[in-house]
C-alpha positions as CSV (number, residue, x, y, z in Angstrom):
1,M,17.8,-8.6,12.6
2,N,19.3,-6.5,15.3
3,R,20.4,-2.8,15.0
4,P,23.9,-2.7,15.2
5,G,25.7,-2.6,18.6
6,E,21.7,-4.0,19.6
7,G,23.3,-7.0,20.5
8,G,22.3,-10.7,18.9
9,V,24.1,-9.2,15.8
10,K,26.5,-12.5,14.1
11,L,29.4,-12.0,12.1
12,L,31.6,-14.6,10.7
13,V,35.0,-13.3,9.6
14,V,37.4,-15.0,7.7
15,D,40.9,-14.8,7.2
16,D,44.1,-17.2,7.2
17,D,46.1,-14.9,9.2
18,S,45.6,-15.6,12.9
19,S,46.5,-12.2,14.7
20,H,44.8,-10.2,11.6
21,R,41.7,-12.9,12.5
22,T,42.4,-11.9,16.3
23,M,42.1,-8.2,16.4
24,L,39.2,-8.1,13.8
25,A,37.4,-10.3,16.4
26,A,38.6,-8.0,19.0
27,V,37.3,-5.0,17.9
28,L,33.8,-6.0,16.9
29,G,33.7,-7.4,19.7
30,E,33.4,-4.4,21.4
31,E,31.2,-3.0,19.3
32,G,28.4,-5.9,20.6
33,Y,28.8,-8.0,17.5
34,E,28.7,-12.0,18.1
35,V,32.1,-13.4,16.4
36,T,32.9,-16.0,14.9
37,V,36.0,-16.9,12.8
38,A,37.1,-18.7,9.6
39,A,40.5,-19.4,9.3
40,G,39.8,-20.5,5.5
41,G,37.1,-20.5,2.8
42,E,36.1,-24.8,3.5
43,E,36.2,-24.2,7.0
44,A,33.5,-20.3,6.3
45,L,31.4,-22.2,3.9
46,G,30.8,-25.8,6.5
47,I,30.1,-22.7,9.5
48,L,28.0,-21.3,7.0
49,E,25.2,-24.4,6.7
50,D,25.1,-24.4,10.4
51,K,24.7,-21.6,11.7
52,V,23.0,-17.9,10.5
53,F,24.9,-14.9,10.0
54,D,23.6,-11.1,9.3
55,L,27.1,-10.3,7.9
56,V,30.4,-11.9,6.7
57,L,34.1,-10.2,6.6
58,L,36.4,-12.1,3.6
59,D,39.7,-11.8,2.9
60,L,40.5,-12.1,-1.1
61,R,43.6,-14.2,-0.9
62,M,43.8,-17.1,1.4
63,D,44.9,-20.7,0.9
64,G,43.2,-23.0,-0.2
65,K,39.6,-21.7,-1.7
66,G,40.0,-18.2,-1.8
67,G,37.7,-15.2,-1.5
68,M,36.0,-14.8,-4.8
69,E,35.4,-18.1,-4.7
70,V,33.9,-18.3,-1.2
71,L,31.7,-14.8,-2.2
72,G,30.6,-17.3,-5.2
73,E,29.7,-19.5,-2.9
74,V,27.9,-17.9,-0.4
75,S,26.2,-15.7,-3.4
76,A,24.8,-18.7,-5.2
77,R,23.2,-20.2,-1.0
78,L,22.3,-17.1,0.4
79,P,21.9,-15.0,-1.4
80,G,20.3,-12.2,1.2
81,L,23.7,-12.4,3.0
82,A,25.4,-9.7,3.5
83,V,29.4,-10.1,2.4
84,V,32.1,-7.1,2.8
85,M,34.8,-8.3,0.8
86,M,39.2,-7.4,2.7
87,T,42.0,-7.6,0.8
88,A,45.4,-6.2,1.0
89,Y,46.1,-6.2,-2.8
90,A,43.3,-3.4,-3.8
91,S,42.4,-2.6,-7.2
92,V,39.6,-1.6,-9.2
93,E,39.2,-4.3,-11.6
94,T,38.8,-6.9,-7.9
95,A,36.9,-4.3,-6.1
96,V,33.9,-4.1,-8.7
97,E,34.0,-8.2,-9.3
98,A,33.4,-8.3,-6.2
99,L,30.9,-5.7,-5.5
100,K,29.4,-7.4,-9.0
101,M,29.5,-10.6,-7.5
102,G,27.4,-9.8,-4.4
103,A,29.5,-8.4,-1.9
104,R,28.2,-5.1,-0.8
105,D,31.5,-3.3,-0.3
106,Y,35.5,-3.2,0.1
107,L,38.0,-2.7,2.8
108,T,41.6,-2.7,2.4
109,K,44.0,-4.1,4.4
110,P,45.7,-3.0,6.8
111,L,42.6,-1.8,7.7
112,D,41.6,1.2,9.5
113,T,39.7,0.4,12.5
114,D,37.3,3.4,12.6
115,E,36.2,2.4,8.4
116,L,36.0,-1.0,9.8
117,K,33.4,0.2,12.1
118,L,31.4,2.5,10.3
119,T,31.6,0.0,6.9
120,V,30.4,-2.8,9.9
121,A,27.7,-0.7,10.7
122,R,26.3,0.8,7.7
123,V,26.2,-2.6,5.2
124,L,24.4,-4.0,8.2
125,D,21.7,-0.9,7.9
126,H,21.0,-1.2,4.8
127,S,20.9,-4.8,5.0
128,R,18.6,-4.8,8.0
129,L,16.3,-1.7,5.5
130,E,16.4,-4.4,2.5
131,T,14.6,-7.0,4.7
132,E,12.2,-4.4,5.9
133,N,11.5,-3.7,2.8
134,R,11.3,-7.1,1.2
135,E,8.7,-7.8,3.9
136,L,6.5,-5.3,3.8
137,R,6.8,-6.3,0.0
138,A,5.1,-9.3,1.1
139,R,2.5,-7.9,3.1
140,L,1.1,-5.5,0.6
141,K,1.0,-8.2,-2.0
142,E,-0.6,-9.7,0.8
143,E,-3.2,-7.3,1.7
144,Y,-3.7,-6.0,-2.0
145,S,-4.5,-8.9,-3.0
146,F,-7.4,-10.0,-5.0
147,G,-8.1,-12.1,-2.3
148,R,-9.6,-9.1,-0.3
149,L,-11.9,-8.4,-2.8
150,V,-14.0,-10.0,-0.8
151,G,-17.3,-12.4,-2.2
152,T,-18.9,-15.2,-4.1
153,D,-21.2,-13.1,-5.5
154,S,-21.5,-13.7,-9.4
155,T,-21.4,-10.4,-10.6
156,M,-18.6,-9.5,-8.0
157,A,-16.3,-12.6,-9.2
158,E,-16.7,-11.3,-12.5
159,V,-15.0,-8.2,-11.2
160,V,-12.0,-10.1,-9.7
161,E,-11.8,-12.0,-12.7
162,T,-11.2,-8.8,-14.8
163,L,-9.2,-7.4,-12.5
164,R,-7.1,-10.2,-12.4
165,R,-6.5,-10.0,-15.9
166,V,-6.3,-7.1,-16.9
167,A,-3.3,-6.2,-14.1
168,P,-0.3,-7.7,-15.9
169,T,-1.3,-5.4,-19.3
170,E,-0.9,-1.5,-19.8
171,A,-5.1,-1.0,-20.0
172,T,-6.7,2.8,-18.4
173,L,-8.7,0.7,-16.1
174,L,-12.2,2.8,-14.6
175,V,-13.4,1.1,-12.4
176,L,-16.6,2.7,-11.4
177,G,-19.1,2.2,-8.7
178,E,-20.8,4.0,-5.3
179,S,-18.4,5.3,-2.2
180,G,-17.5,2.4,0.2
181,T,-17.6,-0.9,-2.8
182,G,-13.6,-1.4,-2.9
183,K,-12.8,0.7,-5.7
184,E,-9.4,2.1,-4.6
185,L,-8.6,-1.3,-3.1
186,A,-9.0,-2.5,-6.8
187,A,-6.3,-0.3,-8.2
188,N,-4.2,-1.2,-5.6
189,A,-4.6,-4.5,-6.2
190,V,-3.8,-4.2,-9.9
191,H,-1.3,-2.0,-9.2
192,E,0.4,-4.9,-6.7
193,N,-0.5,-7.9,-9.4
194,S,1.4,-5.5,-12.7
195,P,4.8,-5.3,-13.6
196,R,4.9,-2.0,-12.1
197,S,3.9,-3.2,-8.5
198,S,7.9,-2.1,-7.4
199,A,7.5,1.3,-8.4
200,P,5.3,4.3,-6.0
201,F,1.5,3.6,-6.6
202,V,-0.1,7.4,-5.9
203,A,-3.4,8.5,-5.2
204,V,-5.2,11.4,-5.8
205,N,-8.7,12.6,-4.1
206,C,-10.1,14.5,-7.6
207,A,-12.9,15.7,-4.4
208,A,-10.2,16.2,-1.4
209,I,-8.3,19.1,-3.0
210,P,-10.1,22.5,-3.1
211,E,-10.3,22.7,-7.8
212,T,-7.6,26.0,-6.7
213,L,-5.2,23.3,-6.1
214,L,-5.6,20.3,-7.8
215,E,-4.5,21.6,-10.7
216,S,-0.6,22.2,-9.4
217,E,-1.4,18.9,-6.9
218,L,-1.6,16.7,-9.8
219,F,1.5,18.6,-13.0
220,G,3.6,20.6,-10.1
221,Y,4.5,24.0,-10.3
222,E,7.8,26.0,-10.1
223,K,8.9,29.1,-7.3
224,G,7.2,31.9,-8.0
225,A,4.3,30.3,-10.2
226,F,1.7,32.0,-8.2
227,T,1.3,33.8,-4.7
228,G,2.9,31.0,-2.2
229,A,4.8,29.5,-4.4
230,V,7.6,29.9,-2.4
231,G,10.0,26.7,-3.9
232,R,9.0,24.0,-6.5
233,K,7.0,21.6,-6.0
234,E,6.7,18.2,-7.9
235,G,2.8,16.8,-8.7
236,K,2.1,13.7,-8.1
237,I,1.4,12.6,-11.9
238,A,5.4,12.9,-11.4
239,S,5.6,10.8,-8.3
240,A,3.9,8.3,-9.9
241,H,6.4,8.0,-13.1
242,G,7.0,4.2,-13.7
243,G,4.2,3.2,-11.3
244,T,0.3,4.1,-11.5
245,L,-1.6,6.8,-11.1
246,F,-5.4,6.4,-9.1
247,L,-7.4,9.3,-9.9
248,D,-9.8,8.8,-7.0
249,E,-13.6,10.5,-8.1
250,V,-12.2,11.9,-11.9
251,A,-15.9,12.9,-12.7
252,E,-15.0,16.1,-9.5
253,M,-12.8,17.8,-11.8
254,S,-13.1,20.5,-13.5
255,P,-13.5,21.7,-17.5
256,P,-10.5,22.9,-17.9
257,L,-8.2,20.1,-15.6
258,Q,-10.1,18.0,-17.8
259,A,-8.6,19.2,-20.8
260,K,-5.3,19.3,-19.5
261,M,-5.6,15.7,-18.3
262,L,-6.7,15.4,-22.0
263,R,-3.7,16.0,-23.9
264,F,-1.3,14.5,-20.4
265,L,-3.0,11.2,-22.0
266,Q,-2.4,11.7,-25.4
267,E,1.1,13.1,-24.9
268,R,2.3,11.1,-22.2
269,E,4.1,14.9,-21.4
270,I,3.3,17.3,-18.0
271,Q,4.3,20.8,-17.9
272,P,4.2,22.3,-14.2
273,L,2.3,25.9,-13.5
274,G,5.6,28.5,-14.2
275,S,7.7,26.2,-16.2
276,G,8.3,26.3,-20.3
277,A,10.0,22.7,-20.2
278,T,7.8,19.3,-20.7
279,R,8.9,16.5,-19.2
280,V,7.5,12.9,-20.3
281,V,6.8,10.6,-17.5
282,D,5.5,6.8,-17.7
283,V,2.5,6.5,-15.4
284,R,-0.6,3.7,-15.6
285,I,-3.8,5.3,-15.1
286,I,-6.5,3.9,-13.0
287,A,-9.4,6.1,-12.6
288,A,-12.8,5.6,-10.7
289,T,-16.0,7.8,-9.7
290,N,-18.7,7.2,-7.8
291,R,-21.2,9.2,-11.1
292,D,-22.4,7.8,-13.9
293,L,-20.1,9.4,-16.1
294,E,-21.8,8.8,-19.9
295,E,-24.4,10.4,-18.0
296,E,-22.3,13.3,-16.5
297,V,-20.8,13.6,-21.0
298,R,-24.5,14.3,-21.8
299,Q,-25.4,17.0,-19.4
300,G,-22.1,18.5,-20.5
301,R,-19.9,18.2,-17.3
302,F,-17.5,15.8,-18.2
303,R,-15.5,15.8,-21.5
304,E,-16.5,13.3,-24.4
305,D,-12.9,12.6,-25.7
306,L,-11.2,12.3,-21.6
307,F,-14.4,9.7,-20.9
308,Y,-13.3,7.7,-23.8
309,R,-9.1,7.9,-23.0
310,L,-10.8,6.7,-19.5
311,N,-12.5,4.5,-21.1
312,V,-10.4,1.8,-21.7
313,V,-11.4,-1.7,-19.4
314,P,-14.6,-0.6,-17.5
315,V,-15.0,-2.3,-13.9
316,K,-17.9,-1.7,-12.3
317,I,-17.3,-2.5,-8.5
318,P,-21.5,-3.9,-7.2
319,P,-23.1,-2.1,-4.5
320,L,-23.3,-4.3,-1.3
321,R,-27.0,-4.1,-0.7
322,E,-27.2,-6.0,-4.8
323,R,-24.7,-8.8,-2.9
324,R,-26.1,-9.3,0.3
325,E,-25.4,-12.9,0.2
326,D,-21.5,-11.8,0.6
327,I,-22.3,-9.6,3.9
328,P,-21.6,-12.5,6.4
329,L,-18.3,-13.6,4.6
330,L,-17.2,-9.8,4.7
331,A,-17.8,-9.5,8.2
332,Q,-16.1,-12.8,9.0
333,T,-12.8,-11.3,7.1
334,F,-12.9,-8.0,8.8
335,F,-14.3,-9.4,12.3
336,E,-10.8,-12.0,12.2
337,A,-8.4,-8.9,10.4
338,Y,-9.5,-6.6,13.1
339,R,-9.6,-9.1,16.3
340,E,-5.6,-10.1,15.3
341,K,-4.8,-6.3,14.5
342,H,-6.6,-4.9,18.2
343,R,-5.1,-8.1,19.7
344,Q,-8.9,-8.7,21.1
345,T,-9.9,-12.0,22.3
346,V,-13.9,-11.9,21.1
347,K,-13.7,-15.7,19.4
348,S,-16.7,-15.5,17.0
349,I,-19.9,-13.5,15.8
350,S,-23.6,-14.4,16.9
351,P,-25.7,-16.1,13.7
352,E,-28.2,-12.9,15.2
353,A,-25.4,-10.3,14.8
354,V,-25.2,-12.0,11.1
355,A,-28.6,-11.7,9.9
356,L,-28.8,-8.5,11.4
357,L,-25.9,-6.6,9.0
358,R,-27.9,-8.7,6.5
359,E,-31.2,-6.7,6.8
360,Q,-28.7,-3.1,6.8
361,P,-29.5,-0.5,3.8
362,W,-25.6,0.4,4.2
363,P,-25.7,2.8,2.2
364,G,-21.6,3.4,2.3
365,N,-20.8,0.3,1.2
366,V,-18.6,-2.3,2.3
367,R,-16.4,0.6,3.8
368,E,-19.4,1.0,6.0
369,L,-19.5,-2.5,6.8
370,E,-16.0,-2.9,7.5
371,N,-16.2,0.3,10.1
372,S,-18.4,-1.5,12.1
373,I,-16.7,-4.6,12.5
374,E,-14.4,-3.5,13.8
375,R,-15.9,-0.5,16.5
376,A,-18.0,-3.9,17.2
377,V,-14.7,-5.8,18.1
378,V,-12.9,-3.3,20.2
379,L,-16.1,-2.4,22.3
380,C,-17.5,-6.0,22.6
381,R,-16.5,-7.8,26.0
382,G,-17.9,-11.1,25.9
383,D,-16.1,-13.9,23.9
384,L,-19.2,-13.3,21.5
385,L,-19.5,-10.6,19.2
386,G,-23.9,-9.6,19.3
387,P,-26.5,-7.5,17.8
388,E,-25.7,-5.2,21.0
389,D,-21.9,-4.7,19.9
390,L,-23.0,-3.5,16.5
391,F,-25.7,-1.4,17.0
392,P,-25.3,0.0,20.9
393,G,-28.8,1.1,22.7
394,Q,-30.7,0.4,20.1
395,P,-33.2,-2.6,18.8
396,P,-31.7,-5.0,17.1
397,S,-34.0,-4.2,14.4
398,G,-36.9,-1.7,13.6
399,G,-38.0,0.6,16.4
400,E,-37.3,4.3,17.7
401,G,-33.8,5.5,16.5
402,R,-33.1,3.2,13.9
403,L,-34.2,2.8,9.8
404,E,-36.7,0.1,9.0
405,D,-36.0,-2.3,6.3
406,P,-36.8,-0.1,2.8
407,Y,-39.0,-2.7,1.3
408,R,-41.0,-3.5,4.2
409,S,-41.4,0.0,5.3
410,G,-42.2,1.0,1.6
411,L,-39.4,3.6,0.8
412,T,-37.4,3.9,-2.4
413,L,-33.7,3.2,-2.3
414,K,-33.2,6.9,-2.3
415,E,-36.0,7.7,0.2
416,A,-34.1,5.5,2.6
417,E,-30.8,6.6,2.5
418,A,-32.0,10.1,2.5
419,E,-33.9,9.5,5.7
420,L,-30.4,7.5,7.1
421,I,-28.2,10.3,6.1
422,R,-31.3,13.1,8.2
423,L,-31.0,10.2,11.4
424,A,-26.5,10.5,11.0
425,L,-27.1,14.7,11.4
426,E,-29.7,14.2,13.5
427,R,-27.2,12.2,15.7
428,A,-24.2,14.4,14.7
429,G,-25.7,17.8,16.0
430,G,-26.1,18.7,12.4
431,N,-21.7,18.6,11.9
432,K,-21.7,17.3,8.8
433,T,-17.2,15.4,9.0
434,Q,-19.2,13.6,11.8
435,A,-22.1,12.4,10.2
436,A,-19.9,11.1,7.0
437,R,-17.4,9.9,9.6
438,D,-20.1,7.2,11.4
439,L,-22.2,6.3,8.0
440,G,-18.6,4.9,6.7
441,V,-18.0,7.5,3.2
442,S,-16.6,10.7,2.9
443,R,-18.1,14.4,3.7
444,Q,-18.1,15.4,0.0
445,T,-19.8,11.9,-0.6
446,L,-22.8,13.3,2.3
447,I,-23.0,16.6,0.8
448,N,-23.3,14.9,-2.8
449,R,-25.8,12.2,-1.7
450,L,-27.7,15.7,0.4
451,K,-28.2,17.8,-2.9
452,E,-29.1,14.3,-4.6
453,A,-31.9,13.9,-1.9
454,P,-35.3,13.3,-2.5
């Protein structure tokens, strides 16, 4: 629907008073609307069967089929159509009844033309926002459907089936897997396919927020709670009320914050920093980590009681190297998505390119593969995406500057990963942020891998 006053917005005026119809058509026509008139309810319903309108101005009292009867039929047949009622017999009862039946607003005769214009513009704008929100919700449903978790591998199929079964429940979910495997995508899919889908999905990356700020980011704070707290701030937990809170990289929480999070999970209450009052918050928790949480518990770095609170339904997403048969399907899915998004003319991926993709170690997993496909689609100059588009200026396999297949070179997985990180840092001139971006992982993940490197 076009914006009000921009042309193309169609209004239907229904009134059995011919002079009033003429006045309304003239006033609204001057505002740029396309106005059709009807002299009664039966005529209006006939017109609505043949033409599409953005708003109906409907008189309440008319000879023959009255306004409330017409409103009832319009609400049943065309539930998204905005209706504004008009009447010379104003009363609270009729206004409330009309609004309950689906009217968007209510005007009394004699009409004030300025109020008429403002009301029509406001209702149209609200209707437009509702339409956009419905379309956005539909796109989100599609984007975060379980179909986005592409794969024919049996392990991946089990993961998707578990996510499908847990989505309609309130169970806490713990998503395990290396960086880039799609943990947040899985969490989002669960949320969008749950009864909480119309409420917020709030993601917090515990590794990306400094330890000193993470508590206030999660729980919020009152003005004056600490130096620099110049106003009140609602925390991420409170902002997720009614919806889902996704705690990514939950193993990065400090021990004191783990204790406070455990209390929240037990009591479902939060106490913002600097506040003496508590607040009940209704959220579903989905946590994720790329670490072995059971080992973190054994090492004393993660609370055992918090682990059991989070580990209600554990789901482990396998790394890409363990499901190489999925790489061609994933590559094709990303290829089609980014070809459409960036409006590129490249038609397909060459078999040589697919074979090359299957040979790579992919330490950044699905995220790294997706980034590589997007970059190749954007930079490809021909109709066929080939190896040279995926790895420009480098030999298609082996060769100087590229890591050989670790199974052929004799390297272990850890050694192969360390060598790939070394090459990325060398190419980025030691810039960890750029190297992480090239590898398709977060900077914190790169730092963690460097600490673990052999």
